[in-house]
C-alpha positions in Angstrom: -12.5 -48.2 76.9 -13.7 -47.0 73.5 -10.9 -45.6 71.3 -11.3 -42.0 70.1 -12.8 -41.6 66.6 -10.3 -39.0 65.5 -6.7 -40.2 65.2 -4.3 -37.8 66.8 -1.7 -38.2 64.1 -2.7 -38.0 60.4 -0.3 -36.1 58.1 -2.0 -34.1 55.3 -2.0 -35.8 51.9 0.3 -34.4 49.2 -1.3 -33.1 46.0 -2.2 -36.0 43.7 -1.0 -38.6 46.3 -2.5 -42.0 46.1 -4.7 -43.3 48.9 -2.5 -46.3 49.6 0.5 -44.0 49.9 -1.3 -41.7 52.4 -2.4 -44.6 54.5 1.1 -45.9 54.6 2.4 -42.6 55.8 -0.3 -42.4 58.5 0.6 -45.9 59.7 4.3 -44.9 59.8 3.3 -42.1 62.2 2.4 -44.8 64.7 5.2 -47.2 63.8 2.8 -49.6 62.0 2.4 -51.1 58.6 -0.5 -50.0 56.5 -2.2 -53.5 56.5 -2.2 -53.4 60.4 -3.7 -49.9 60.3 -6.4 -51.1 57.9 -7.3 -54.1 60.0 -7.1 -52.6 63.5 -7.9 -49.0 62.8 -10.5 -49.3 60.0 -11.8 -52.8 60.3 -10.7 -53.7 56.8 -8.8 -56.9 56.0 -7.1 -58.2 52.8 -7.3 -55.0 50.8 -4.2 -54.6 48.6 -2.7 -51.3 47.5 -4.1 -51.6 43.9 -7.6 -52.2 45.3 -7.2 -49.2 47.6 -6.2 -46.9 44.7 -8.7 -48.2 42.2 -12.2 -48.1 43.8 -12.1 -48.7 47.6 -15.4 -49.5 49.5 -17.5 -46.6 50.5 -17.6 -47.6 54.1 -13.8 -47.6 54.3 -13.8 -44.0 53.0 -16.5 -43.0 55.5 -14.5 -44.5 58.4 -11.3 -42.9 57.2 -13.0 -39.5 57.0 -14.1 -39.9 60.7 -10.6 -40.8 61.8 -8.8 -38.0 59.9 -11.3 -35.3 59.3 -10.5 -35.2 55.6 -13.5 -34.6 53.3 -14.7 -37.8 51.6 -14.6 -36.3 48.2 -10.9 -35.4 48.7 -10.4 -39.1 49.6 -12.1 -40.3 46.4 -9.9 -37.9 44.4 -6.9 -40.0 45.6 -8.3 -43.0 43.8 -9.0 -43.9 40.1 -12.7 -43.8 40.9 -12.3 -40.1 41.3 -11.1 -39.7 37.7 -14.4 -41.0 36.2 -15.6 -39.9 33.7 -12.6 -37.6 32.7 -9.9 -40.2 32.5 -12.1 -43.3 32.5 -15.6 -43.7 31.0 -16.1 -46.3 33.7 -14.1 -48.7 35.8 -16.1 -51.7 34.6 -14.8 -53.1 31.3 -17.5 -53.3 28.7 -17.7 -54.4 25.0 -16.8 -51.6 22.6 -14.9 -49.6 25.2 -11.7 -49.5 23.1 -13.5 -48.3 20.0 -15.5 -45.7 21.9 -12.4 -44.3 23.7 -9.7 -44.6 21.1 -11.5 -44.2 17.7 -13.8 -41.3 18.2 -10.9 -38.9 17.4 -8.2 -39.0 14.8 -4.9 -37.0 14.5 -2.3 -38.4 12.1 -4.6 -40.6 10.0 -8.0 -40.1 8.5 -11.0 -41.7 10.2 -11.5 -45.5 9.5 -7.9 -45.9 8.5 -7.0 -47.9 11.6 -8.0 -51.4 12.5 -10.4 -51.5 15.4 -9.4 -54.0 18.1 -11.4 -55.4 20.9 -9.1 -56.3 23.8 -10.8 -58.1 26.6 -11.3 -56.4 30.0 -9.6 -53.3 28.6 -9.5 -50.0 30.5 -7.7 -46.9 29.2 -4.3 -46.2 30.8 -4.7 -48.9 33.5 -1.9 -51.5 33.4 -2.7 -55.1 33.9 -0.1 -55.3 36.7 0.7 -52.7 39.3 3.5 -50.3 38.3 6.1 -49.0 40.7 7.3 -45.8 39.0 8.3 -42.4 40.3 10.8 -39.6 40.4 14.0 -40.4 42.3 14.4 -36.7 43.4 10.8 -36.6 44.7 11.1 -39.8 46.7 14.5 -38.8 48.1 12.7 -35.9 49.9 9.3 -37.4 50.6 7.9 -41.0 50.7 4.6 -39.8 49.1 3.7 -41.7 46.0 1.5 -39.9 43.4 -1.5 -41.7 41.9 -0.5 -40.6 38.4 2.7 -42.5 38.7 0.8 -45.7 38.5 -0.5 -44.9 35.0 1.6 -44.6 31.8 0.2 -41.0 31.4 3.4 -39.0 31.9 7.0 -39.7 31.2 8.6 -37.1 33.4 8.5 -35.2 36.7 7.6 -31.6 36.2 9.2 -30.4 39.4 12.7 -31.8 38.7 12.6 -32.1 35.0 13.7 -35.7 34.8 12.3 -39.0 33.6 10.1 -41.2 35.8 11.9 -44.5 36.6 10.7 -47.9 37.8 11.9 -49.3 41.1 11.6 -52.2 43.4 10.6 -52.0 47.1 8.4 -49.8 49.3 9.5 -46.2 50.0 11.0 -45.1 52.3 12.0 -48.4 53.9 13.6 -49.9 50.8 13.9 -48.8 47.2 16.1 -50.0 44.3 16.0 -48.0 41.1 16.0 -49.9 37.8 18.0 -47.2 36.0 21.4 -46.2 37.3 21.9 -42.5 38.1 24.6 -42.1 35.4 22.3 -43.6 32.7 19.9 -40.6 32.4 19.1 -39.5 28.9 18.3 -35.8 28.4 14.6 -35.1 28.5 13.2 -33.5 25.2 11.3 -30.3 25.6 8.5 -31.7 23.6 8.0 -34.4 26.4 8.0 -31.7 29.1 5.4 -29.7 27.2 3.1 -32.7 26.7 3.5 -33.7 30.4 2.6 -30.2 31.5 -0.6 -30.4 29.5 -1.4 -33.8 31.0 -0.8 -32.4 34.5 -3.0 -29.4 33.7 -5.7 -31.7 32.6 -5.5 -33.7 35.8 -5.3 -30.8 38.2 -7.6 -28.2 36.5 -9.9 -30.2 34.2 -8.9 -28.4 31.0 -5.8 -28.0 28.7 -4.6 -25.0 26.8 -3.9 -26.1 23.2 -2.7 -23.9 20.4 -6.2 -23.7 18.8 -8.3 -23.2 22.0 -8.6 -24.8 25.4 -10.2 -28.3 25.6 -11.8 -30.3 28.3 -9.5 -32.8 30.1 -11.5 -35.7 28.7 -10.7 -34.6 25.2 -7.0 -34.3 26.0 -6.8 -37.8 27.4 -8.6 -39.3 24.5 -6.6 -37.3 22.0 -3.3 -38.5 23.5 -4.6 -42.1 23.6 -5.7 -41.9 20.0 -2.2 -40.6 18.9 -0.6 -43.5 20.8 -2.8 -45.9 18.9 -2.0 -44.3 15.6 1.7 -44.6 16.2 1.3 -48.4 16.7 -0.9 -48.9 13.7 0.2 -51.6 11.2 2.5 -50.2 8.5 0.2 -51.2 5.7 -2.6 -48.9 7.0 -0.6 -45.7 6.8 -0.8 -45.2 3.1 0.8 -41.9 2.0 1.3 -41.0 5.7 4.0 -43.7 6.1 6.9 -41.3 5.4 5.5 -38.8 7.9 5.1 -41.4 10.6 8.6 -42.7 10.0 9.8 -39.1 10.4 8.2 -38.9 13.8 10.1 -41.9 15.0 13.4 -40.7 13.5 12.8 -37.3 15.1 12.6 -38.9 18.6 15.4 -41.4 17.9 13.4 -44.6 18.7 12.7 -47.7 16.5 9.6 -47.6 14.3 6.5 -48.5 16.3 8.7 -48.8 19.4 10.0 -52.1 18.0 6.6 -53.8 18.0 6.1 -56.6 15.5 2.4 -57.1 16.3 -0.2 -54.9 17.7 -0.6 -54.8 21.5 -2.6 -52.4 23.7 -0.5 -49.6 25.0 -1.4 -50.5 28.6 0.1 -54.0 28.3 3.5 -52.9 27.1 6.7 -52.7 29.1 7.5 -49.3 30.5 10.5 -48.9 28.1 8.2 -49.3 25.1 5.6 -47.0 26.7 8.2 -44.3 27.3 9.2 -44.5 23.6 5.6 -44.2 22.5 5.0 -41.2 24.8 8.1 -39.5 23.4 6.9 -40.3 19.8 3.5 -38.8 20.6 5.2 -35.6 22.0 7.4 -35.4 18.9 4.4 -35.7 16.6 2.6 -32.9 18.5 5.7 -30.8 18.2 5.9 -31.3 14.4 2.2 -30.7 13.9 2.3 -27.5 15.9 5.4 -26.4 13.9 3.5 -27.0 10.6 6.2 -29.5 9.4 4.1 -32.7 9.7 1.0 -33.4 7.6 -1.8 -34.7 9.9 -5.0 -35.8 8.2 -7.1 -36.6 11.2 -10.3 -34.7 12.0 -8.9 -33.5 15.4 -5.4 -32.5 14.1 -6.5 -28.8 14.0 -6.5 -28.8 17.8 -2.7 -29.0 17.8 -2.1 -26.4 15.1 -1.8 -22.7 16.1 -4.7 -20.5 15.2 -4.1 -18.8 11.8 -2.6 -15.3 12.3 -3.8 -13.2 9.3 -1.5 -10.4 8.2 -2.8 -7.0 9.2 -1.9 -4.2 6.8 -0.1 -1.1 8.2 -2.1 1.1 5.8 0.8 1.5 3.3 -0.5 1.1 -0.3 1.2 -1.8 -2.1 1.2 -2.3 -5.8 3.2 -3.9 -8.5 5.7 -1.0 -8.6 6.4 -1.1 -4.8 6.5 -4.9 -4.4 9.9 -6.4 -4.0 11.1 -10.0 -4.6 11.6 -10.4 -0.8 8.0 -9.6 -0.1 6.7 -12.4 -2.3 5.7 -15.5 -0.2 7.5 -18.7 -0.9 5.8 -21.8 -2.2 6.0 -23.4 1.3 4.4 -20.3 2.9 1.6 -20.3 0.3 0.9 -24.0 0.9 0.8 -23.5 4.6 -1.6 -20.6 4.2 -3.8 -22.8 2.0 -3.8 -25.7 4.4 -4.4 -23.4 7.4 -7.4 -21.8 5.6 -8.7 -25.3 4.7 -8.5 -26.5 8.3 -10.5 -23.4 9.4 -13.1 -24.0 6.8 -13.5 -27.7 7.8 -13.7 -26.9 11.5 -16.4 -24.3 10.7 -18.3 -26.6 8.3 -18.8 -29.1 11.1 -21.1 -26.7 12.9 -22.3 -24.2 10.3 -24.5 -25.5 7.4 -23.9 -22.4 5.3 -20.1 -22.9 5.4 -20.5 -26.7 4.8 -22.6 -25.9 1.7 -20.1 -23.4 0.4 -17.2 -25.7 0.9 -19.1 -28.5 -0.8 -20.0 -26.4 -3.8 -16.3 -25.4 -4.1 -15.1 -29.0 -3.8 -17.7 -30.3 -6.2 -16.5 -28.1 -9.0 -15.0 -30.4 -11.6 -16.8 -33.5 -10.5 -18.0 -35.0 -13.8 -19.7 -38.2 -12.7 -22.0 -39.6 -10.0 -19.0 -41.7 -8.7 -16.8 -38.7 -8.1 -19.7 -36.9 -6.3 -20.3 -39.9 -4.2 -16.6 -40.1 -3.3 -16.7 -36.4 -2.4 -19.7 -37.0 0.0 -17.8 -39.9 1.5 -14.8 -37.6 2.2 -17.1 -35.1 3.9 -18.5 -37.9 6.1 -15.0 -39.0 7.0 -14.3 -35.4 8.0 -17.4 -35.5 10.3 -19.2 -32.8 8.4 -22.9 -33.7 8.7 -24.3 -34.7 5.3 -27.6 -33.1 6.3 -25.9 -29.8 5.9 -25.5 -30.5 2.2 -29.2 -31.3 1.4 -29.9 -27.7 0.2 -26.9 -27.8 -2.1 -27.9 -31.2 -3.5 -31.3 -29.9 -4.5 -30.0 -26.9 -6.3 
């Protein structure tokens, strides 16, 4: 007798659940283990959970779609392969991947300030060993494991507002949490905000930032860039060293998460990864508040859009002005830096603005060396030098 194609029991997957977790819950419906369901129900042997969640064979997904009626594209979304090219450029490591992913953007430091490393077989966010991490409150009510928990992308659970913790075992049969319940540090609001943005990127494909919404791919690379900047060797920071130290003091963790030598973020222990994620969240908070100088070309994405004062129509002159109405030096400096950021952002796409900004910056340059240094600065800010050709010929 031929068994029916459609399984009578197949619980619906939870939002963002991993494929291995869903198969484990289906198998539990029949009192089986997932490896037995894979072998006898899908004709697939010796396929581990990490392999299922990374890039499972197409024929397996086709068979699973027949047995459950779930759309195959929905199944792919339960694997890392479904996050290409937003989260990953590719699932096949290639030379230059680290530089392409991590060094295209800059936040805290100017471009070319960081060392460019070439770790072997590196993929962004993907740990070398499988991670068992989750929210204790979530797993207490449901055995579903989220795919995002396997990656060091988020530090907290948005539903319960608590930190993600590592564990041993296989929910729901056996689970032993690494952190005791009484040893829970409060979760900073900056981490919650950063994780909400990451979740928005994963679930909607875009992120609302203070300047304007950006594509999810930009957000993931922006965050990974910031993590790399926070582990940069101390000697590369230059005048930014005090600012970076202030980030670590703000979040209460040791400088560079205690690292003595550079390592890819993905290879670190979860404790160090948590500290780096909290430092990234703290840096974003300080940049948005205008209290941290960020010299990277993408830092403007984290600053609020300038809010020019609108007159109420009341004439103001020297006789009506009061000392309280005069802006402070800090306010004047912030207005200046905000205006400069707006000009730089516009100069990247508008040749006329680029020429005007260059003419202003060139005022006072008395030698060819100083002019060459100015052009190098524009190149580091990613303002096309072709935009300056008309100015150079004048």
